[in-house]
All heavy atoms as an XYZ file, in Angstrom:
853
protein
N       0.841     -1.163      0.000
C       0.000      0.000      0.000
C       0.896      1.238      0.000
O       1.872      1.303      0.719
C      -0.911      0.012      1.220
C      -1.749      1.253      1.262
S      -2.706      1.549      2.774
C      -3.340      0.005      3.218
N       0.535      2.212     -0.800
C       1.257      3.477     -0.855
C       0.390      4.543     -0.195
O      -0.780      4.708     -0.537
C       1.562      3.884     -2.306
C       2.449      2.834     -2.964
C       2.229      5.250     -2.345
C       2.673      3.081     -4.439
N       0.966      5.245      0.752
C       0.250      6.320      1.429
C       1.059      7.590      1.241
O       2.221      7.658      1.629
C       0.081      6.027      2.932
C      -0.625      7.178      3.626
C      -0.663      4.727      3.135
N       0.472      8.570      0.589
C       1.162      9.836      0.372
C       2.043      9.792     -0.857
O       2.208      8.766     -1.499
N       2.625     10.938     -1.175
C       3.454     11.030     -2.377
C       4.779     10.277     -2.200
O       5.350     10.258     -1.121
C       3.701     12.529     -2.536
C       3.521     13.080     -1.165
C       2.513     12.206     -0.480
N       5.219      9.649     -3.263
C       6.492      8.949     -3.239
C       7.172      9.093     -4.595
O       6.505      9.203     -5.616
C       6.313      7.468     -2.873
O       7.592      6.864     -2.786
C       5.493      6.728     -3.902
N       8.474      9.123     -4.614
C       9.224      9.233     -5.858
C       9.998      7.962     -6.165
O      10.568      7.825     -7.218
C      10.206     10.414     -5.788
C       9.519     11.761     -5.825
C       8.823     11.970     -7.127
C       9.196     13.270     -7.762
N       8.664     13.455     -9.065
N      10.052      7.028     -5.201
C      10.787      5.792     -5.408
C       9.991      4.617     -4.866
O       9.472      4.668     -3.756
C      12.146      5.834     -4.683
O      12.846      7.013     -5.071
C      12.986      4.637     -5.031
N       9.906      3.564     -5.675
C       9.260      2.328     -5.252
C      10.249      1.185     -5.423
O      10.934      1.097     -6.440
C       8.021      2.032     -6.106
C       6.858      3.000     -6.028
C       5.796      2.624     -7.051
C       6.260      2.984     -4.628
N      10.327      0.308     -4.435
C      11.131     -0.903     -4.514
C      10.158     -2.071     -4.515
O       9.365     -2.214     -3.592
C      12.083     -1.005     -3.314
C      13.090      0.105     -3.281
C      12.815      1.290     -2.634
C      14.305     -0.033     -3.918
C      13.746      2.329     -2.613
C      15.245      0.981     -3.892
C      14.961      2.170     -3.237
N      10.226     -2.896     -5.552
C       9.270     -3.983     -5.703
C      10.008     -5.291     -5.981
O      10.841     -5.345     -6.879
C       8.309     -3.675     -6.843
C       7.637     -2.334     -6.708
S       6.684     -1.930     -8.150
C       5.126     -1.673     -7.383
N       9.677     -6.322     -5.219
C      10.340     -7.602     -5.349
C       9.360     -8.651     -5.867
O       8.340     -8.911     -5.224
C      10.912     -8.024     -3.996
C      11.714     -9.310     -4.073
O      12.307     -9.584     -5.133
O      11.761    -10.032     -3.062
N       9.686     -9.215     -7.004
C       8.908    -10.317     -7.580
C       7.409    -10.034     -7.623
O       6.602    -10.806     -7.112
C       9.172    -11.611     -6.801
C      10.497    -12.225     -7.090
C      10.667    -12.656     -8.534
O       9.684    -13.086     -9.170
O      11.784    -12.525     -9.030
N       7.035     -8.946     -8.261
C       5.614     -8.582     -8.335
C       4.815     -9.516     -9.224
O       3.603     -9.502     -9.193
C       5.428     -7.129     -8.809
C       5.911     -6.965    -10.249
C       6.112     -6.157     -7.877
C       5.415     -5.707    -10.910
N       5.501    -10.332    -10.014
C       4.801    -11.203    -10.955
C       4.443    -12.564    -10.374
O       3.777    -13.361    -11.041
C       5.652    -11.397    -12.213
O       6.907    -11.967    -11.879
N       4.832    -12.840     -9.137
C       4.551    -14.132     -8.522
C       3.048    -14.392     -8.502
O       2.277    -13.586     -7.979
C       5.119    -14.190     -7.087
O       6.528    -13.979     -7.156
C       4.833    -15.536     -6.437
N       2.650    -15.495     -9.107
C       1.242    -15.882     -9.142
C       0.428    -15.215    -10.230
O      -0.774    -15.464    -10.341
N       1.064    -14.366    -11.045
C       0.344    -13.664    -12.107
C       0.684    -14.256    -13.470
O       1.792    -14.738    -13.681
C       0.707    -12.176    -12.117
C       0.445    -11.386    -10.844
C       0.934     -9.953    -11.013
C      -1.033    -11.411    -10.498
N      -0.249    -14.164    -14.393
C       0.068    -14.556    -15.765
C       0.839    -13.426    -16.435
O       0.906    -12.304    -15.926
C      -1.204    -14.915    -16.551
C      -2.189    -13.766    -16.642
O      -1.807    -12.701    -17.168
O      -3.344    -13.931    -16.199
N       1.442    -13.725    -17.585
C       2.303    -12.742    -18.245
C       1.528    -11.518    -18.718
O       2.069    -10.408    -18.726
C       3.061    -13.385    -19.413
O       2.164    -13.886    -20.368
N       0.276    -11.680    -19.078
C      -0.531    -10.549    -19.535
C      -0.795     -9.563    -18.394
O      -0.668     -8.348    -18.571
C      -1.857    -11.044    -20.100
O      -2.697     -9.967    -20.432
N      -1.134    -10.079    -17.236
C      -1.380     -9.220    -16.080
C      -0.094     -8.523    -15.643
O      -0.097     -7.326    -15.338
C      -1.969    -10.040    -14.913
O      -3.162    -10.680    -15.370
C      -2.280     -9.159    -13.715
N       1.008     -9.268    -15.640
C       2.301     -8.672    -15.289
C       2.635     -7.540    -16.252
O       3.066     -6.462    -15.832
C       3.416     -9.736    -15.314
O       3.094    -10.768    -14.377
C       4.763     -9.137    -14.980
N       2.421     -7.771    -17.545
C       2.681     -6.735    -18.546
C       1.851     -5.488    -18.252
O       2.361     -4.367    -18.290
C       2.381     -7.250    -19.954
C       2.497     -6.189    -21.011
C       3.727     -5.852    -21.545
C       1.369     -5.510    -21.466
C       3.848     -4.861    -22.509
C       1.472     -4.517    -22.428
C       2.720     -4.202    -22.954
N       0.565     -5.670    -17.968
C      -0.317     -4.532    -17.712
C       0.132     -3.735    -16.486
O       0.121     -2.497    -16.496
C      -1.764     -5.006    -17.536
C      -2.363     -5.527    -18.822
C      -3.717     -6.186    -18.596
O      -4.153     -6.391    -17.463
N      -4.390     -6.534    -19.689
N       0.557     -4.422    -15.437
C       1.018     -3.743    -14.228
C       2.300     -2.967    -14.503
O       2.437     -1.800    -14.129
C       1.215     -4.757    -13.081
C      -0.140     -5.290    -12.622
C       1.977     -4.125    -11.914
C      -0.056     -6.481    -11.693
N       3.256     -3.611    -15.184
C       4.534     -2.951    -15.481
C       4.314     -1.779    -16.429
O       4.929     -0.719    -16.272
C       5.560     -3.959    -16.037
C       6.826     -3.262    -16.512
C       5.892     -5.006    -14.976
N       3.420     -1.924    -17.399
C       3.108     -0.826    -18.324
C       2.525      0.365    -17.564
O       2.895      1.518    -17.807
C       2.132     -1.310    -19.399
C       1.735     -0.274    -20.420
C       2.870      0.064    -21.333
C       2.411      0.990    -22.433
N       3.531      1.535    -23.191
N       1.631      0.097    -16.645
C       1.041      1.164    -15.819
C       2.122      1.854    -14.986
O       2.176      3.086    -14.916
C      -0.040      0.580    -14.917
S      -0.808      1.778    -13.820
N       2.998      1.063    -14.367
C       4.093      1.635    -13.578
C       5.027      2.459    -14.453
O       5.504      3.514    -14.038
C       4.862      0.529    -12.865
C       4.136     -0.140    -11.703
C       4.867     -1.401    -11.269
C       3.971      0.826    -10.546
N       5.302      1.982    -15.672
C       6.161      2.728    -16.597
C       5.547      4.097    -16.903
O       6.240      5.116    -16.910
C       6.355      1.949    -17.900
C       7.214      2.687    -18.914
C       7.057      2.152    -20.313
O       5.943      1.958    -20.782
N       8.181      1.902    -20.974
N       4.251      4.135    -17.147
C       3.579      5.400    -17.440
C       3.647      6.351    -16.245
O       3.902      7.549    -16.402
C       2.132      5.148    -17.859
C       2.041      4.465    -19.211
C       0.637      4.004    -19.547
O      -0.235      3.947    -18.692
N       0.425      3.658    -20.813
N       3.455      5.817    -15.045
C       3.545      6.637    -13.834
C       4.951      7.203    -13.686
O       5.132      8.395    -13.404
C       3.152      5.817    -12.586
C       1.652      5.507    -12.619
C       3.540      6.546    -11.300
C       1.202      4.498    -11.584
N       5.950      6.361    -13.910
C       7.352      6.785    -13.795
C       7.657      7.907    -14.777
O       8.277      8.908    -14.429
C       8.297      5.584    -14.016
C       9.718      6.022    -14.309
C       8.269      4.665    -12.800
N       7.214      7.738    -16.000
C       7.512      8.745    -17.022
C       6.758     10.051    -16.774
O       7.286     11.129    -17.045
C       7.215      8.198    -18.411
C       8.193      7.140    -18.830
N       8.006      6.381    -19.961
C       9.359      6.700    -18.303
C       9.016      5.541    -20.101
N       9.849      5.717    -19.097
N       5.567      9.961    -16.248
C       4.780     11.168    -15.979
C       5.267     11.923    -14.742
O       5.255     13.152    -14.708
C       3.302     10.824    -15.810
C       2.549     10.430    -17.075
C       1.158      9.924    -16.722
C       2.461     11.597    -18.037
N       5.670     11.194    -13.720
C       6.008     11.832    -12.449
C       7.508     11.918    -12.193
O       7.924     12.433    -11.157
C       5.373     11.064    -11.268
O       5.941      9.747    -11.213
C       3.865     10.985    -11.413
N       8.300     11.407    -13.127
C       9.754     11.365    -12.976
C      10.164     10.638    -11.698
O      11.097     11.028    -11.002
C      10.359     12.768    -13.039
C      10.124     13.440    -14.368
C      10.724     14.829    -14.451
O      11.414     15.261    -13.511
O      10.511     15.478    -15.485
N       9.457      9.566    -11.397
C       9.749      8.734    -10.235
C      10.718      7.624    -10.647
O      11.101      7.511    -11.814
C       8.450      8.129     -9.692
N      11.096      6.819     -9.687
C      11.978      5.688     -9.928
C      11.327      4.436     -9.363
O      10.825      4.449     -8.234
C      13.341      5.898     -9.231
O      13.956      7.062     -9.771
C      14.258      4.707     -9.432
N      11.352      3.367    -10.143
C      10.888      2.069     -9.673
C      12.030      1.081     -9.854
O      12.565      0.944    -10.952
C       9.646      1.580    -10.455
C       9.302      0.150    -10.083
C       8.459      2.489    -10.209
N      12.415      0.423     -8.775
C      13.395     -0.645     -8.817
C      12.628     -1.931     -8.575
O      12.047     -2.125     -7.512
C      14.471     -0.444     -7.751
C      15.596     -1.464     -7.746
C      16.396     -1.389     -9.046
C      16.505     -1.231     -6.561
N      12.582     -2.778     -9.601
C      11.708     -3.940     -9.576
C      12.486     -5.181     -9.981
O      13.232     -5.159    -10.958
C      10.574     -3.675    -10.582
C       9.633     -4.797    -10.817
S       8.461     -4.443    -12.171
C       8.051     -2.748    -11.968
N      12.319     -6.253     -9.225
C      12.919     -7.520     -9.635
C      11.835     -8.369    -10.293
O      10.714     -8.464     -9.799
C      13.521     -8.256     -8.435
O      12.522     -8.679     -7.540
N      12.195     -8.941    -11.432
C      11.288     -9.827    -12.162
C      12.065    -11.070    -12.571
O      13.179    -10.963    -13.079
C      10.749     -9.146    -13.428
C       9.807     -7.979    -13.239
C       9.527     -7.305    -14.582
C       8.503     -8.441    -12.614
N      11.490    -12.226    -12.347
C      12.114    -13.471    -12.749
C      11.515    -13.916    -14.073
O      10.306    -14.117    -14.178
C      11.905    -14.548    -11.685
C      12.535    -15.898    -11.966
C      14.052    -15.765    -12.088
C      12.181    -16.878    -10.875
N      12.339    -14.027    -15.075
C      11.956    -14.450    -16.418
C      10.744    -13.695    -16.969
O       9.713    -14.281    -17.276
C      11.681    -15.953    -16.448
C      12.918    -16.783    -16.183
C      12.630    -18.263    -16.194
O      11.808    -18.736    -15.414
N      13.296    -18.971    -17.075
N      10.860    -12.393    -17.106
C       9.739    -11.633    -17.681
C       9.564    -11.959    -19.161
O      10.529    -12.303    -19.855
C      10.167    -10.179    -17.493
C      11.661    -10.228    -17.481
C      12.010    -11.539    -16.815
N       8.343    -11.850    -19.628
C       8.066    -12.028    -21.056
C       8.806    -10.934    -21.825
O       9.066     -9.857    -21.287
C       6.560    -11.929    -21.310
N       9.164    -11.195    -23.088
C       9.888    -10.187    -23.874
C       9.191     -8.829    -23.909
O       9.842     -7.792    -23.819
C       9.964    -10.801    -25.271
C       9.906    -12.274    -25.036
C       9.003    -12.440    -23.833
N       7.857     -8.823    -23.998
C       7.116     -7.563    -24.047
C       7.271     -6.792    -22.742
O       7.367     -5.564    -22.741
C       5.619     -7.815    -24.294
C       5.286     -8.631    -25.507
C       5.438    -10.134    -25.291
O       5.219    -10.639    -24.169
O       5.797    -10.820    -26.258
N       7.300     -7.502    -21.636
C       7.453     -6.866    -20.334
C       8.879     -6.367    -20.155
O       9.107     -5.241    -19.698
C       7.088     -7.846    -19.205
O       5.746     -8.292    -19.409
C       7.195     -7.194    -17.843
N       9.855     -7.173    -20.535
C      11.262     -6.771    -20.436
C      11.518     -5.508    -21.244
O      12.249     -4.618    -20.805
C      12.171     -7.899    -20.917
C      13.626     -7.564    -20.845
C      14.316     -7.662    -19.652
C      14.311     -7.133    -21.970
C      15.667     -7.337    -19.575
C      15.652     -6.807    -21.913
C      16.333     -6.911    -20.710
N      10.907     -5.410    -22.410
C      11.112     -4.254    -23.290
C      10.579     -2.948    -22.704
O      10.927     -1.871    -23.182
C      10.488     -4.501    -24.661
C      11.252     -5.540    -25.469
O      12.425     -5.825    -25.129
O      10.676     -6.081    -26.432
N       9.765     -3.023    -21.669
C       9.257     -1.813    -21.021
C      10.303     -1.160    -20.119
O      10.145     -0.012    -19.712
C       8.002     -2.131    -20.195
C       6.771     -2.588    -20.967
C       5.676     -3.017    -19.999
C       6.282     -1.500    -21.905
N      11.372     -1.876    -19.813
C      12.414     -1.356    -18.915
C      13.192     -0.241    -19.585
O      13.557     -0.339    -20.749
C      13.398     -2.470    -18.541
O      12.740     -3.554    -17.970
N      13.472      0.798    -18.832
C      14.364      1.853    -19.306
C      15.807      1.443    -19.049
O      16.630      1.421    -19.947
C      14.071      3.179    -18.601
C      12.696      3.727    -18.954
O      12.291      3.606    -20.121
O      12.034      4.274    -18.055
N      16.101      1.125    -17.811
C      17.435      0.697    -17.389
C      17.300     -0.624    -16.657
O      16.254     -0.911    -16.068
C      18.074      1.718    -16.437
C      18.336      3.052    -17.114
O      18.973      3.056    -18.181
O      17.901      4.081    -16.579
N      18.386     -1.405    -16.680
C      18.371     -2.668    -15.949
C      19.649     -2.805    -15.141
O      20.679     -2.211    -15.455
C      18.182     -3.889    -16.873
C      19.310     -3.996    -17.890
C      16.841     -3.865    -17.560
C      19.276     -5.297    -18.683
N      19.541     -3.585    -14.090
C      20.686     -3.961    -13.270
C      20.685     -5.480    -13.221
O      19.692     -6.090    -12.804
C      20.579     -3.399    -11.833
C      20.474     -1.880    -11.847
C      21.768     -3.858    -10.993
C      20.122     -1.279    -10.488
N      21.766     -6.096    -13.665
C      21.900     -7.547    -13.609
C      22.883     -7.896    -12.510
O      24.001     -7.378    -12.474
C      22.414     -8.101    -14.939
C      21.505     -7.928    -16.140
C      22.200     -8.418    -17.400
C      20.207     -8.674    -15.934
N      22.449     -8.782    -11.611
C      23.290     -9.216    -10.508
C      23.616    -10.693    -10.664
O      22.784    -11.476    -11.108
C      22.567     -9.024     -9.169
C      22.165     -7.608     -8.800
C      21.280     -7.623     -7.557
C      23.386     -6.764     -8.561
N      24.822    -11.046    -10.273
C      25.235    -12.443    -10.245
C      26.073    -12.651     -9.000
O      27.106    -11.982     -8.828
C      26.047    -12.785    -11.497
O      26.508    -14.117    -11.435
N      25.604    -13.518     -8.129
C      26.281    -13.794     -6.867
C      26.581    -12.506     -6.093
O      27.663    -12.316     -5.553
C      27.548    -14.611     -7.096
C      27.261    -15.986     -7.658
C      28.487    -16.873     -7.767
O      29.616    -16.354     -7.799
O      28.291    -18.084     -7.803
N      25.615    -11.591     -6.079
C      25.733    -10.354     -5.327
C      26.560     -9.266     -5.987
O      26.735     -8.194     -5.421
N      27.072     -9.523     -7.177
C      27.893     -8.549     -7.886
C      27.124     -7.995     -9.087
O      26.398     -8.733     -9.757
C      29.194     -9.197     -8.393
C      30.048     -9.790     -7.285
C      30.592     -8.744     -6.347
O      31.118     -7.729     -6.775
N      30.448     -8.979     -5.051
N      27.303     -6.715     -9.374
C      26.669     -6.116    -10.540
C      27.440     -6.529    -11.786
O      28.643     -6.297    -11.892
C      26.612     -4.582    -10.431
C      25.713     -4.171     -9.265
C      26.112     -3.969    -11.745
C      25.678     -2.675     -9.005
N      26.740     -7.174    -12.707
C      27.332     -7.591    -13.978
C      27.096     -6.517    -15.033
O      27.959     -6.236    -15.859
C      26.733     -8.942    -14.447
C      27.255     -9.342    -15.807
C      27.007    -10.028    -13.418
N      25.915     -5.926    -15.006
C      25.566     -4.864    -15.955
C      24.603     -3.909    -15.279
O      23.674     -4.338    -14.588
C      24.917     -5.438    -17.225
C      24.459     -4.365    -18.187
C      25.343     -3.803    -19.082
C      23.145     -3.902    -18.167
C      24.941     -2.791    -19.948
C      22.731     -2.894    -19.038
C      23.629     -2.353    -19.921
O      23.237     -1.356    -20.779
N      24.824     -2.638    -15.501
C      23.895     -1.605    -15.057
C      23.878     -0.536    -16.128
O      24.917      0.042    -16.457
C      24.341     -0.999    -13.729
C      23.429      0.114    -13.254
C      23.889      0.713    -11.931
O      24.850      0.276    -11.326
N      23.171      1.728    -11.489
N      22.713     -0.312    -16.715
C      22.616      0.696    -17.750
C      21.357      0.556    -18.563
O      20.421     -0.158    -18.190
N      21.315      1.236    -19.709
C      20.132      1.209    -20.563
C      19.824     -0.203    -21.062
O      20.723     -0.956    -21.438
C      20.508      2.116    -21.736
C      21.622      2.974    -21.217
C      22.350      2.133    -20.226
N      18.571     -0.531    -21.044
C      18.125     -1.852    -21.498
C      18.522     -2.101    -22.953
O      18.904     -3.201    -23.315
C      16.611     -1.956    -21.290
C      15.990     -3.259    -21.700
C      15.320     -3.163    -23.054
O      15.674     -3.910    -23.942
N      14.400     -2.259    -23.228
N      18.474     -1.059    -23.779
C      18.760     -1.244    -25.206
C      20.236     -1.522    -25.494
O      20.594     -1.928    -26.594
C      18.266     -0.064    -26.048
C      18.925      1.258    -25.741
C      18.179      2.088    -24.710
O      17.185      1.615    -24.140
O      18.606      3.221    -24.472
N      21.132     -1.341    -24.506
C      22.564     -1.584    -24.717
C      23.062     -2.903    -24.142
O      24.221     -3.247    -24.324
C      23.393     -0.452    -24.096
C      23.137      0.882    -24.750
O      22.589      0.961    -25.850
N      23.504      1.944    -24.089
N      22.195     -3.647    -23.459
C      22.657     -4.841    -22.750
C      23.139     -5.937    -23.702
O      24.149     -6.596    -23.436
C      21.595     -5.362    -21.756
C      20.403     -5.973    -22.478
C      22.223     -6.349    -20.787
N      22.470     -6.132    -24.829
C      22.887     -7.168    -25.783
C      24.259     -6.817    -26.345
O      25.147     -7.683    -26.433
C      21.845     -7.339    -26.915
C      20.556     -7.939    -26.362
C      22.394     -8.198    -28.042
C      20.686     -9.364    -25.866
N      24.457     -5.564    -26.705
C      25.754     -5.111    -27.218
C      26.862     -5.357    -26.181
O      27.955     -5.809    -26.515
C      25.673     -3.632    -27.569
C      26.945     -3.032    -28.101
C      26.782     -1.540    -28.380
O      25.696     -1.109    -28.788
O      27.774     -0.814    -28.154
N      26.559     -5.071    -24.918
C      27.533     -5.295    -23.851
C      27.902     -6.770    -23.755
O      29.082     -7.124    -23.687
C      26.990     -4.792    -22.511
C      27.847     -5.175    -21.338
C      29.003     -4.471    -21.060
C      27.500     -6.248    -20.533
C      29.811     -4.837    -19.988
C      28.301     -6.616    -19.458
C      29.452     -5.907    -19.184
N      26.900     -7.649    -23.745
C      27.174     -9.083    -23.623
C      27.908     -9.612    -24.851
O      28.763    -10.486    -24.740
C      25.885     -9.868    -23.349
C      25.606    -10.018    -21.888
C      25.110     -8.960    -21.144
C      25.858    -11.209    -21.232
C      24.872     -9.079    -19.788
C      25.620    -11.345    -19.869
C      25.128    -10.277    -19.144
N      27.579     -9.084    -26.030
C      28.304     -9.497    -27.230
C      29.769     -9.076    -27.153
O      30.648     -9.812    -27.592
C      27.630     -8.957    -28.486
C      26.342     -9.678    -28.809
C      25.626     -9.170    -30.056
O      26.040     -8.121    -30.615
O      24.650     -9.813    -30.449
N      30.047     -7.906    -26.559
C      31.436     -7.474    -26.402
C      32.190     -8.367    -25.414
O      33.419     -8.398    -25.418
C      31.501     -6.003    -25.952
O      31.142     -5.876    -24.589
N      31.439     -9.101    -24.573
C      32.046    -10.042    -23.618
C      32.115    -11.460    -24.185
O      32.515    -12.391    -23.479
C      31.246    -10.054    -22.319
S      31.276     -8.490    -21.429
N      31.693    -11.642    -25.453
C      31.781    -12.949    -26.087
C      30.515    -13.779    -26.072
O      30.528    -14.947    -26.448
N      29.407    -13.204    -25.628
C      28.127    -13.913    -25.604
C      27.255    -13.410    -26.748
O      27.054    -12.208    -26.882
C      27.399    -13.688    -24.278
C      28.111    -14.251    -23.097
C      29.025    -13.488    -22.381
C      27.876    -15.550    -22.694
C      29.689    -13.995    -21.288
C      28.536    -16.086    -21.591
C      29.450    -15.303    -20.887
N      26.726    -14.317    -27.561
C      25.887    -13.945    -28.705
C      24.469    -14.430    -28.450
O      24.250    -15.599    -28.158
C      26.455    -14.572    -29.982
C      25.622    -14.339    -31.217
C      26.088    -13.112    -31.959
C      25.408    -13.035    -33.316
N      24.411    -12.005    -33.377
N      23.515    -13.527    -28.560
C      22.103    -13.884    -28.370
C      21.574    -14.550    -29.640
O      21.589    -13.944    -30.707
C      21.273    -12.640    -28.051
S      19.544    -12.983    -27.694
N      21.117    -15.802    -29.530
C      20.567    -16.484    -30.705
C      19.297    -15.800    -31.207
O      18.564    -15.179    -30.428
C      20.226    -17.886    -30.191
C      20.931    -18.018    -28.887
C      21.102    -16.636    -28.350
N      19.065    -15.919    -32.504
C      17.814    -15.392    -33.068
C      16.647    -16.108    -32.400
O      16.733    -17.274    -32.043
C      17.773    -15.622    -34.583
C      18.739    -14.749    -35.349
C      18.576    -14.915    -36.852
O      17.440    -15.100    -37.322
O      19.615    -14.864    -37.540
N      15.565    -15.406    -32.268
C      14.321    -15.916    -31.695
C      14.425    -16.270    -30.210
O      13.595    -16.995    -29.695
C      13.789    -17.112    -32.487
C      13.326    -16.720    -33.873
C      12.635    -17.851    -34.536
N      13.526    -18.360    -35.563
C      13.465    -19.537    -36.099
N      12.541    -20.377    -35.725
N      14.302    -19.910    -37.019
N      15.448    -15.781    -29.537
C      15.552    -15.974    -28.090
C      15.272    -14.634    -27.436
O      15.814    -13.611    -27.836
C      16.938    -16.467    -27.701
C      17.170    -16.400    -26.222
C      17.718    -17.553    -25.478
C      17.907    -18.885    -26.007
N      17.282    -19.900    -25.166
N      14.416    -14.634    -26.440
C      14.117    -13.412    -25.712
C      15.352    -12.911    -24.969
O      16.164    -13.700    -24.483
N      15.479    -11.605    -24.884
C      16.644    -11.011    -24.236
C      16.759    -11.447    -22.782
O      17.844    -11.811    -22.322
C      16.586     -9.472    -24.327
O      16.499     -9.090    -25.694
C      17.808     -8.833    -23.720
N      15.663    -11.431    -22.043
C      15.708    -11.812    -20.629
C      16.156    -13.260    -20.470
O      16.973    -13.573    -19.596
C      14.349    -11.588    -19.974
N      15.645    -14.153    -21.307
C      16.060    -15.560    -21.250
C      17.539    -15.700    -21.576
O      18.277    -16.443    -20.927
C      15.238    -16.419    -22.206
C      13.805    -16.607    -21.744
O      13.558    -16.504    -20.523
O      12.940    -16.849    -22.597
N      18.000    -14.982    -22.599
C      19.415    -15.021    -22.982
C      20.296    -14.541    -21.829
O      21.314    -15.167    -21.505
C      19.645    -14.150    -24.221
C      21.086    -13.812    -24.461
C      21.996    -14.779    -24.868
C      21.537    -12.508    -24.270
C      23.331    -14.459    -25.080
C      22.869    -12.179    -24.483
C      23.763    -13.155    -24.884
N      19.907    -13.453    -21.195
C      20.707    -12.912    -20.093
C      20.766    -13.885    -18.928
O      21.833    -14.124    -18.347
C      20.145    -11.563    -19.643
C      20.217    -10.447    -20.682
C      19.473     -9.216    -20.197
C      21.653    -10.118    -21.033
N      19.624    -14.475    -18.589
C      19.598    -15.425    -17.488
C      20.467    -16.644    -17.801
O      21.247    -17.097    -16.962
C      18.171    -15.863    -17.178
C      18.113    -16.822    -15.997
C      16.713    -17.226    -15.625
O      15.753    -16.872    -16.300
N      16.581    -17.970    -14.557
N      20.359    -17.168    -19.025
C      21.170    -18.318    -19.406
C      22.656    -17.971    -19.425
O      23.491    -18.770    -19.007
C      20.733    -18.839    -20.776
C      19.396    -19.538    -20.751
C      18.897    -19.924    -22.136
O      19.694    -19.884    -23.100
O      17.707    -20.265    -22.244
N      23.005    -16.783    -19.896
C      24.407    -16.367    -19.940
C      24.984    -16.256    -18.535
O      26.102    -16.710    -18.280
C      24.553    -15.027    -20.661
O      24.137    -15.139    -21.999
N      24.229    -15.662    -17.620
C      24.706    -15.528    -16.250
C      24.797    -16.888    -15.570
O      25.754    -17.157    -14.848
C      23.801    -14.592    -15.456
C      23.848    -13.130    -15.867
C      22.818    -12.319    -15.092
C      25.230    -12.544    -15.683
N      23.836    -17.756    -15.805
C      23.852    -19.093    -15.217
C      25.022    -19.897    -15.755
O      25.718    -20.576    -15.001
C      22.525    -19.829    -15.500
O      21.453    -19.035    -14.990
C      22.503    -21.186    -14.843
N      25.279    -19.808    -17.059
C      26.400    -20.516    -17.674
C      27.714    -20.029    -17.086
O      28.592    -20.824    -16.751
C      26.405    -20.302    -19.203
O      25.171    -20.794    -19.727
C      27.554    -21.024    -19.857
N      27.850    -18.737    -16.927
C      29.072    -18.159    -16.369
C      29.280    -18.623    -14.938
O      30.381    -19.014    -14.549
C      29.007    -16.618    -16.417
O      28.816    -16.221    -17.771
C      30.280    -16.007    -15.889
N      28.221    -18.622    -14.133
C      28.322    -19.049    -12.735
C      28.721    -20.519    -12.662
O      29.617    -20.906    -11.939
C      27.003    -18.804    -11.987
C      26.746    -17.313    -11.826
C      27.011    -19.478    -10.617
C      25.359    -16.968    -11.358
N      28.040    -21.375    -13.448
C      28.328    -22.804    -13.430
C      29.737    -23.094    -13.915
O      30.402    -23.984    -13.401
C      27.297    -23.584    -14.255
C      25.929    -23.582    -13.604
O      25.806    -23.394    -12.394
N      24.896    -23.770    -14.394
N      30.220    -22.372    -14.905
C      31.564    -22.555    -15.421
C      32.598    -22.123    -14.399
O      33.610    -22.789    -14.192
C      31.757    -21.744    -16.726
O      30.770    -22.171    -17.662
C      33.130    -21.968    -17.317
N      32.341    -21.011    -13.722
C      33.286    -20.487    -12.737
C      33.380    -21.381    -11.497
O      34.414    -21.432    -10.845
C      32.889    -19.076    -12.287
C      33.106    -18.052    -13.410
O      33.802    -18.366    -14.389
O      32.563    -16.928    -13.283
N      32.293    -22.076    -11.169
C      32.272    -22.885     -9.944
C      32.808    -24.298    -10.134
O      32.858    -25.063     -9.195
C      30.853    -22.953     -9.377
C      30.422    -21.634     -8.761
O      31.258    -20.852     -8.324
N      29.133    -21.384     -8.746
N      33.171    -24.686    -11.344
C      33.655    -26.054    -11.575
C      35.080    -26.207    -11.133
O      35.869    -25.351    -11.034
C      33.543    -26.404    -13.072
C      32.107    -26.654    -13.450
C      32.020    -27.152    -14.866
C      30.575    -27.433    -15.210
N      30.392    -27.868    -16.548
């Protein structure tokens, strides 16, 4: 519940128990609020649908408590490609990022 004016919201796993369409609608509404009020929303989402992921302005990717990437959503693929990871055609960006981070973690821990 939000009481009174706020400029920052922290949201953890808001999509739990929701279908992808409902999650998209909620994130789209939050995006509009952010753009209209110049607020900030920091939201964690596990495996968002491509349409929902594309609503992000900036993203922060964490792996084992360390920041792997922080910046504009539209630059993340370019960043990962510069690190040697290529996103296959027809693979959603969020899925590619999760698989790349998981592969890196599993490789590093062997």
